[in-house]
Residue frames as a rotation matrix with the C-alpha (Angstrom) as fourth column:
MET 1
-0.120 0.446 0.887 136.32
-0.332 -0.860 0.387 237.63
0.936 -0.248 0.251 -46.21
ARG 2
-0.901 -0.318 -0.294 136.36
0.195 0.309 -0.931 237.67
0.387 -0.896 -0.216 -42.39
TYR 3
0.132 0.931 -0.341 133.40
0.854 0.069 0.516 237.52
0.504 -0.359 -0.785 -40.00
SER 4
0.323 0.048 0.945 132.60
-0.204 -0.972 0.119 240.71
0.924 -0.232 -0.304 -38.11
ASN 5
-0.746 -0.632 0.210 134.11
-0.289 0.023 -0.957 241.22
0.600 -0.775 -0.200 -34.68
THR 6
-0.195 0.771 0.606 130.61
-0.975 -0.086 -0.204 240.91
-0.106 -0.631 0.769 -33.19
ARG 7
0.717 0.493 -0.493 130.01
-0.587 0.808 -0.046 237.53
0.375 0.323 0.869 -34.82
ILE 8
-0.093 -0.833 -0.545 133.43
-0.039 0.550 -0.834 236.29
0.995 -0.056 -0.084 -33.80
ALA 9
-0.771 -0.168 0.614 132.82
-0.573 -0.239 -0.784 237.39
0.278 -0.956 0.088 -30.21
LEU 10
0.232 0.932 0.278 129.39
-0.970 0.245 -0.012 235.73
-0.079 -0.266 0.961 -30.18
HIS 11
0.540 -0.075 -0.838 130.80
-0.349 0.887 -0.304 232.49
0.766 0.457 0.452 -31.60
TRP 12
-0.390 -0.831 -0.396 133.60
0.073 0.401 -0.913 232.18
0.918 -0.386 -0.096 -29.05
THR 13
-0.613 0.270 0.742 131.48
-0.780 -0.355 -0.515 233.38
0.125 -0.895 0.429 -26.13
VAL 14
0.540 0.841 -0.040 128.88
-0.835 0.541 0.106 230.71
0.111 -0.024 0.994 -26.88
ALA 15
0.317 -0.497 -0.808 131.65
-0.117 0.825 -0.553 228.12
0.941 0.270 0.204 -27.31
VAL 16
-0.752 -0.634 0.182 133.10
-0.214 -0.026 -0.976 228.94
0.624 -0.773 -0.116 -23.87
LEU 17
-0.292 0.732 0.615 129.65
-0.953 -0.171 -0.250 228.95
-0.078 -0.659 0.748 -22.27
VAL 18
0.642 0.534 -0.551 128.79
-0.615 0.787 0.046 225.57
0.458 0.309 0.833 -23.79
VAL 19
-0.176 -0.780 -0.600 132.05
0.030 0.605 -0.795 224.06
0.984 -0.158 -0.084 -22.51
GLY 20
-0.823 -0.111 0.558 131.21
-0.506 -0.306 -0.807 225.44
0.260 -0.946 0.196 -19.07
GLN 21
0.183 0.971 0.152 127.71
-0.977 0.164 0.134 223.96
0.106 -0.173 0.979 -19.24
TYR 22
0.600 0.000 -0.800 129.18
-0.206 0.966 -0.154 220.51
0.773 0.257 0.580 -19.85
LEU 23
-0.423 -0.877 -0.230 132.00
0.067 0.223 -0.973 220.80
0.904 -0.426 -0.036 -17.32
PHE 24
-0.970 0.022 0.242 129.85
-0.238 -0.294 -0.926 222.08
0.050 -0.956 0.290 -14.47
ASN 25
-0.247 0.946 -0.210 126.58
-0.607 0.018 0.795 220.23
0.755 0.324 0.570 -15.02
GLU 26
-0.562 -0.018 -0.827 126.87
0.375 0.886 -0.273 217.77
0.737 -0.464 -0.491 -12.13
PRO 27
-0.959 0.212 -0.187 125.45
0.108 -0.338 -0.935 220.07
-0.261 -0.917 0.301 -9.40
ILE 28
-0.434 0.860 -0.270 122.33
-0.887 -0.460 -0.040 220.87
-0.159 0.222 0.962 -11.40
ALA 29
-0.243 0.320 -0.916 121.86
-0.395 0.829 0.395 217.20
0.886 0.458 -0.075 -12.31
ARG 30
-0.789 -0.077 -0.610 122.05
0.476 0.552 -0.685 216.25
0.390 -0.830 -0.399 -8.62
ALA 31
-0.855 0.497 -0.150 119.65
-0.271 -0.673 -0.688 219.08
-0.443 -0.548 0.710 -7.71
ARG 32
-0.311 0.761 -0.570 117.19
-0.892 -0.026 0.451 218.02
0.328 0.649 0.687 -10.40
ASN 33
-0.385 0.117 -0.916 117.30
0.076 0.993 0.094 214.41
0.920 -0.034 -0.391 -9.16
ALA 34
-0.924 0.032 -0.381 116.80
0.381 0.004 -0.925 215.57
-0.028 -0.999 -0.016 -5.57
ALA 35
-0.675 0.711 -0.200 113.86
-0.662 -0.702 -0.261 217.78
-0.326 -0.043 0.944 -6.56
SER 36
-0.255 0.568 -0.783 112.32
-0.657 0.492 0.571 214.88
0.710 0.660 0.248 -8.51
ASP 37
-0.462 0.010 -0.887 112.57
0.452 0.863 -0.226 212.74
0.763 -0.505 -0.403 -5.38
GLY 38
0.607 0.779 0.160 110.86
0.310 -0.417 0.854 215.47
0.732 -0.469 -0.494 -3.33
LEU 39
0.196 -0.639 -0.744 114.06
0.974 0.040 0.222 216.32
-0.112 -0.768 0.630 -1.45
PRO 40
0.833 0.075 -0.548 115.11
0.126 -0.990 0.056 219.89
-0.538 -0.116 -0.835 -0.68
VAL 41
0.423 -0.711 0.562 117.62
0.802 0.006 -0.597 221.55
0.421 0.703 0.573 -2.98
SER 42
0.451 -0.342 -0.824 120.20
0.549 -0.622 0.559 223.73
-0.704 -0.704 -0.093 -1.28
PHE 43
0.931 -0.108 -0.349 121.75
-0.297 -0.779 -0.553 226.75
-0.212 0.618 -0.757 -2.97
ASN 44
0.172 -0.915 0.365 124.85
0.640 0.386 0.664 226.09
-0.748 0.119 0.652 -5.02
PRO 45
0.124 -0.135 -0.983 126.44
-0.415 -0.907 0.072 228.83
-0.901 0.399 -0.168 -7.15
LEU 46
-0.884 -0.468 0.010 127.22
-0.203 0.401 0.894 226.27
-0.422 0.788 -0.449 -9.87
ILE 47
-0.297 0.870 0.393 123.49
0.860 0.423 -0.285 225.58
-0.415 0.253 -0.874 -10.23
LEU 48
0.515 0.454 -0.727 122.87
0.193 -0.888 -0.418 229.28
-0.835 0.075 -0.545 -10.68
ALA 49
-0.334 -0.733 -0.593 125.77
-0.528 -0.375 0.762 229.48
-0.781 0.567 -0.262 -13.14
HIS 50
-0.846 0.049 0.532 124.33
0.380 0.755 0.535 226.60
-0.375 0.654 -0.657 -15.18
VAL 51
0.172 0.983 0.065 120.87
0.852 -0.115 -0.510 228.16
-0.494 0.143 -0.858 -15.32
ALA 52
0.471 -0.049 -0.881 122.26
-0.151 -0.988 -0.026 231.61
-0.869 0.145 -0.473 -16.15
GLY 53
-0.627 -0.774 -0.088 124.59
-0.282 0.120 0.952 230.08
-0.726 0.622 -0.294 -18.74
GLY 54
-0.550 0.497 0.671 121.68
0.755 0.639 0.145 228.37
-0.357 0.587 -0.727 -20.49
VAL 55
0.557 0.772 -0.305 119.64
0.594 -0.628 -0.503 231.57
-0.580 0.099 -0.809 -20.57
LEU 56
0.183 -0.588 -0.788 122.64
-0.396 -0.778 0.488 233.53
-0.900 0.223 -0.375 -21.84
ILE 57
-0.786 -0.449 0.426 123.34
0.152 0.528 0.836 230.96
-0.599 0.721 -0.347 -24.57
LEU 58
-0.036 0.862 0.505 119.74
0.943 0.196 -0.268 231.25
-0.330 0.467 -0.820 -25.76
ALA 59
0.688 0.276 -0.671 119.97
0.180 -0.961 -0.210 235.05
-0.703 0.024 -0.711 -25.81
LEU 60
-0.202 -0.863 -0.464 123.27
-0.439 -0.344 0.830 234.97
-0.876 0.371 -0.309 -27.72
VAL 61
-0.687 0.061 0.724 121.92
0.565 0.672 0.479 232.47
-0.458 0.738 -0.496 -30.27
ALA 62
0.429 0.900 0.075 118.92
0.802 -0.341 -0.490 234.74
-0.416 0.270 -0.869 -30.78
TRP 63
0.464 -0.352 -0.813 121.25
-0.245 -0.933 0.265 237.70
-0.851 0.076 -0.519 -31.25
ARG 64
-0.633 -0.756 0.164 123.31
-0.106 0.295 0.950 235.71
-0.767 0.584 -0.267 -33.75
LEU 65
-0.352 0.586 0.730 120.16
0.876 0.480 0.038 234.84
-0.328 0.653 -0.682 -35.71
VAL 66
0.698 0.542 -0.468 119.07
0.385 -0.835 -0.394 238.49
-0.604 0.094 -0.791 -35.74
LEU 67
-0.010 -0.792 -0.610 122.48
-0.457 -0.539 0.707 239.46
-0.889 0.286 -0.357 -37.13
LYS 68
-0.740 -0.262 0.619 122.20
0.304 0.691 0.656 236.68
-0.600 0.674 -0.432 -39.70
SER 69
0.147 0.892 0.429 118.80
0.922 0.034 -0.386 237.99
-0.359 0.452 -0.817 -40.83
GLN 70
0.737 0.135 -0.662 120.07
0.075 -0.990 -0.118 241.56
-0.671 0.038 -0.740 -41.12
LYS 71
0.363 -0.710 -0.604 123.36
-0.926 -0.344 -0.153 240.93
-0.099 0.615 -0.783 -42.86
ALA 72
0.934 -0.001 -0.356 124.52
-0.113 0.947 -0.301 237.73
0.338 0.322 0.885 -44.49
ALA 73
0.579 -0.793 0.192 127.60
0.047 0.267 0.963 235.99
-0.814 -0.548 0.192 -43.24
PRO 74
-0.210 -0.708 -0.674 130.66
-0.806 -0.265 0.529 236.09
-0.553 0.655 -0.515 -45.47
PRO 75
0.651 0.515 -0.557 130.02
-0.752 0.535 -0.384 233.86
0.100 0.669 0.736 -48.47
LEU 76
0.649 -0.429 0.629 131.41
0.111 0.871 0.479 230.37
-0.753 -0.241 0.613 -48.59
LEU 77
-0.335 -0.886 -0.320 134.51
-0.317 -0.214 0.924 229.95
-0.887 0.411 -0.210 -50.67
ASP 78
0.223 0.440 -0.870 133.97
-0.938 -0.146 -0.314 229.78
-0.265 0.886 0.380 -54.43
ASN 79
-0.354 -0.469 -0.809 135.90
-0.721 0.688 -0.083 226.55
0.596 0.554 -0.581 -54.82
GLU 80
-0.639 0.207 0.741 133.88
-0.585 0.495 -0.643 224.83
-0.500 -0.844 -0.195 -52.07
PRO 81
-0.929 0.339 -0.148 132.11
0.146 0.705 0.694 221.72
0.339 0.623 -0.704 -53.43
ALA 82
-0.298 0.912 0.281 128.31
-0.544 -0.404 0.735 222.02
0.784 0.066 0.617 -53.46
LEU 83
0.347 0.427 -0.835 127.92
0.352 0.766 0.537 219.09
0.869 -0.481 0.116 -51.06
LEU 84
-0.467 -0.591 -0.658 130.22
0.850 -0.093 -0.519 220.74
0.245 -0.801 0.546 -48.50
ARG 85
-0.866 0.242 0.439 128.33
-0.227 -0.970 0.087 224.03
0.447 -0.024 0.894 -48.86
LEU 86
0.135 0.980 -0.144 125.07
-0.355 0.184 0.917 222.25
0.925 -0.073 0.373 -48.14
ALA 87
0.183 -0.144 -0.972 126.60
0.728 0.684 0.036 220.34
0.661 -0.715 0.230 -45.22
ALA 88
-0.841 -0.536 -0.080 127.88
0.466 -0.641 -0.610 223.61
0.276 -0.550 0.788 -43.75
GLN 89
-0.556 0.704 0.441 124.45
-0.555 -0.710 0.433 225.22
0.618 -0.004 0.786 -43.94
VAL 90
0.403 0.719 -0.567 122.70
-0.044 0.634 0.772 222.20
0.914 -0.286 0.287 -42.43
ALA 91
-0.121 -0.542 -0.831 125.31
0.834 0.399 -0.382 221.92
0.539 -0.740 0.404 -39.68
HIS 92
-0.936 -0.272 0.225 125.14
0.134 -0.864 -0.485 225.61
0.327 -0.424 0.845 -38.73
TRP 93
-0.214 0.932 0.293 121.34
-0.674 -0.358 0.647 225.71
0.707 -0.059 0.704 -38.65
SER 94
0.413 0.311 -0.856 121.37
0.273 0.854 0.442 222.46
0.869 -0.416 0.268 -36.65
LEU 95
-0.573 -0.678 -0.459 123.80
0.691 -0.099 -0.716 224.00
0.441 -0.728 0.525 -34.15
TYR 96
-0.801 0.349 0.486 121.54
-0.433 -0.899 -0.067 227.01
0.413 -0.264 0.872 -33.69
GLY 97
0.172 0.961 -0.215 118.52
-0.532 0.274 0.801 224.75
0.829 -0.023 0.558 -33.28
LEU 98
0.230 -0.139 -0.963 120.19
0.569 0.822 0.017 222.39
0.790 -0.552 0.268 -30.83
LEU 99
-0.833 -0.549 -0.063 121.61
0.393 -0.507 -0.767 225.23
0.389 -0.664 0.638 -28.74
ALA 100
-0.545 0.718 0.433 118.16
-0.703 -0.673 0.232 226.80
0.458 -0.178 0.871 -28.53
ALA 101
0.370 0.721 -0.586 116.48
-0.275 0.688 0.672 223.45
0.887 -0.087 0.453 -27.82
MET 102
-0.247 -0.543 -0.802 118.99
0.678 0.494 -0.544 222.65
0.692 -0.679 0.246 -25.06
SER 103
-0.964 -0.138 0.225 118.41
-0.029 -0.792 -0.610 226.02
0.263 -0.595 0.759 -23.42
MET 104
-0.287 0.940 0.185 114.63
-0.815 -0.341 0.469 225.84
0.504 -0.016 0.864 -23.70
SER 105
0.339 0.398 -0.852 114.39
0.053 0.897 0.439 222.24
0.939 -0.194 0.283 -22.53
GLY 106
-0.559 -0.619 -0.553 116.62
0.626 0.123 -0.770 223.04
0.545 -0.776 0.318 -19.57
MET 107
-0.892 0.273 0.360 114.50
-0.399 -0.851 -0.342 226.04
0.213 -0.448 0.868 -18.62
ALA 108
0.065 0.975 -0.212 111.26
-0.683 0.199 0.703 224.09
0.728 0.099 0.678 -19.01
ALA 109
0.158 -0.076 -0.984 112.65
0.426 0.905 -0.001 221.29
0.891 -0.419 0.176 -16.85
TRP 110
-0.722 -0.583 -0.373 114.16
0.577 -0.209 -0.790 223.54
0.383 -0.785 0.487 -14.18
PHE 111
-0.934 0.336 0.124 111.56
-0.357 -0.862 -0.361 226.28
-0.014 -0.381 0.924 -13.91
GLY 112
-0.151 0.965 -0.216 108.48
-0.938 -0.071 0.339 224.39
0.312 0.254 0.915 -15.04
GLY 113
-0.362 -0.042 0.931 109.18
-0.589 0.785 -0.193 220.88
-0.722 -0.619 -0.309 -13.83
VAL 114
0.576 0.574 -0.582 108.31
-0.805 0.277 -0.524 219.59
-0.140 0.771 0.621 -17.30
GLU 115
0.281 -0.457 0.844 109.42
-0.218 0.826 0.520 215.95
-0.935 -0.330 0.132 -17.27
ALA 116
0.791 0.033 0.611 109.36
0.548 0.407 -0.731 215.60
-0.273 0.913 0.304 -21.06
ALA 117
0.830 -0.523 0.194 111.77
-0.349 -0.758 -0.551 218.53
0.435 0.389 -0.812 -21.32
ALA 118
0.316 -0.715 0.624 114.04
-0.825 0.118 0.553 216.98
-0.469 -0.689 -0.553 -18.70
ALA 119
0.437 -0.091 0.895 113.94
0.198 0.980 0.003 213.67
-0.877 0.176 0.446 -20.58
ALA 120
0.905 -0.062 0.421 114.79
0.413 -0.107 -0.904 215.42
0.101 0.992 -0.071 -23.87
HIS 121
0.804 -0.594 0.031 117.67
-0.585 -0.779 0.223 217.40
-0.108 -0.198 -0.974 -22.38
GLY 122
0.216 -0.749 0.626 119.96
-0.263 0.573 0.776 214.35
-0.940 -0.333 -0.073 -22.12
PRO 123
0.283 -0.101 0.954 119.62
0.790 0.589 -0.172 213.11
-0.544 0.802 0.246 -25.72
LEU 124
0.959 0.044 0.281 119.89
0.202 -0.802 -0.562 216.69
0.201 0.596 -0.778 -26.99
LYS 125
0.618 -0.783 0.075 123.14
-0.565 -0.376 0.734 216.98
-0.546 -0.496 -0.675 -25.04
ILE 126
0.037 -0.596 0.802 124.55
0.299 0.772 0.560 213.96
-0.954 0.219 0.207 -26.88
LEU 127
0.559 0.238 0.794 123.44
0.823 -0.043 -0.567 215.30
-0.101 0.970 -0.220 -30.26
LEU 128
0.980 -0.198 0.018 125.00
-0.196 -0.978 -0.065 218.67
0.030 0.060 -0.998 -29.50
ILE 129
0.295 -0.920 0.259 128.32
-0.366 0.142 0.920 217.08
-0.883 -0.366 -0.294 -28.52
ALA 130
0.080 -0.227 0.971 128.29
0.702 0.704 0.107 215.07
-0.707 0.673 0.216 -31.75
LEU 131
0.767 0.284 0.576 127.51
0.627 -0.524 -0.576 218.12
0.138 0.803 -0.580 -33.86
ILE 132
0.830 -0.550 -0.086 130.17
-0.473 -0.779 0.412 220.22
-0.294 -0.301 -0.907 -32.15
GLY 133
0.088 -0.809 0.582 132.66
0.013 0.585 0.811 217.41
-0.996 -0.064 0.062 -32.77
LEU 134
0.290 0.111 0.950 131.67
0.902 0.301 -0.311 217.34
-0.320 0.947 -0.013 -36.43
HIS 135
0.989 0.098 0.112 132.01
0.125 -0.955 -0.268 221.13
0.081 0.279 -0.957 -36.58
VAL 136
0.507 -0.862 0.020 135.54
-0.529 -0.293 0.797 220.99
-0.681 -0.414 -0.604 -35.14
LEU 137
-0.048 -0.512 0.857 136.53
0.423 0.767 0.482 218.13
-0.905 0.386 0.180 -37.46
ALA 138
0.639 0.347 0.687 135.19
0.766 -0.201 -0.611 220.07
-0.074 0.916 -0.394 -40.45
VAL 139
0.930 -0.350 -0.113 137.28
-0.342 -0.936 0.079 223.09
-0.133 -0.035 -0.991 -39.51
ILE 140
0.129 -0.922 0.365 140.39
-0.332 0.306 0.892 220.91
-0.934 -0.236 -0.267 -39.15
PHE 141
0.143 0.009 0.990 139.63
0.749 0.652 -0.114 219.22
-0.646 0.758 0.087 -42.49
HIS 142
0.911 0.244 0.331 139.23
0.404 -0.683 -0.608 222.58
0.077 0.688 -0.721 -44.22
HIS 143
0.771 -0.634 -0.056 142.38
-0.557 -0.714 0.424 223.97
-0.309 -0.296 -0.904 -42.64
LEU 144
-0.028 -0.887 0.462 144.73
-0.458 0.422 0.783 221.01
-0.889 -0.189 -0.418 -43.01
ILE 145
-0.194 -0.009 0.981 143.43
0.582 0.804 0.122 219.06
-0.790 0.594 -0.150 -46.00
LEU 146
0.544 0.509 0.667 141.73
0.837 -0.278 -0.471 221.61
-0.055 0.814 -0.578 -48.23
LYS 147
-0.566 -0.812 -0.144 144.14
0.815 -0.577 0.048 224.39
-0.122 -0.090 0.988 -47.21
SER 148
0.160 0.768 0.621 141.13
0.673 -0.545 0.500 226.66
0.722 0.338 -0.604 -46.93
PRO 149
-0.788 -0.471 0.397 141.34
0.094 -0.728 -0.679 230.01
0.609 -0.498 0.618 -45.08
ILE 150
0.147 0.989 0.001 138.00
0.149 -0.023 0.989 229.27
0.978 -0.146 -0.151 -43.39
LEU 151
0.255 -0.115 -0.960 139.52
0.946 0.237 0.223 229.05
0.202 -0.965 0.169 -39.88
LYS 152
-0.754 -0.650 -0.099 141.12
0.657 -0.743 -0.126 232.48
0.008 -0.160 0.987 -40.23
ARG 153
-0.434 0.671 0.601 137.69
0.084 -0.634 0.769 234.00
0.897 0.384 0.219 -40.83
MET 154
0.627 0.762 -0.160 136.57
0.168 0.068 0.983 233.17
0.760 -0.644 -0.085 -37.26
VAL 155
0.367 -0.547 -0.753 139.74
0.921 0.104 0.374 234.03
-0.126 -0.831 0.542 -35.31
């Protein structure tokens, strides 16, 4: 069973936005450092894009969770081992949580000047990269090793 077009669009939109957040994070990091040092921060469209991207990611994750609460995702495959089923659930909920935490910590740091949020943003970034890597490896494993149609459900 395939995911709905809405869920597929949300998944890939968030994926593209997250890649953009990582690729274009240098201007906001420099601006944050300058602001912390009491220096003026000049306008840069990449800073605005990073902030808007974070807010949009949070909104899309919320939308995805609303959809999840209203209608279950397609069931996992019947022949999926119980441990892999559990790992998939933990990984997906962790992705939602980390995406939300990244967005909220970034907003708290940028708009509120909350140093603890700024300090948490970096380690959360590393955890998110690791979890995304695990997610991609799991998809490759399912597709190439288990010969599972799981990849086809999201494209």
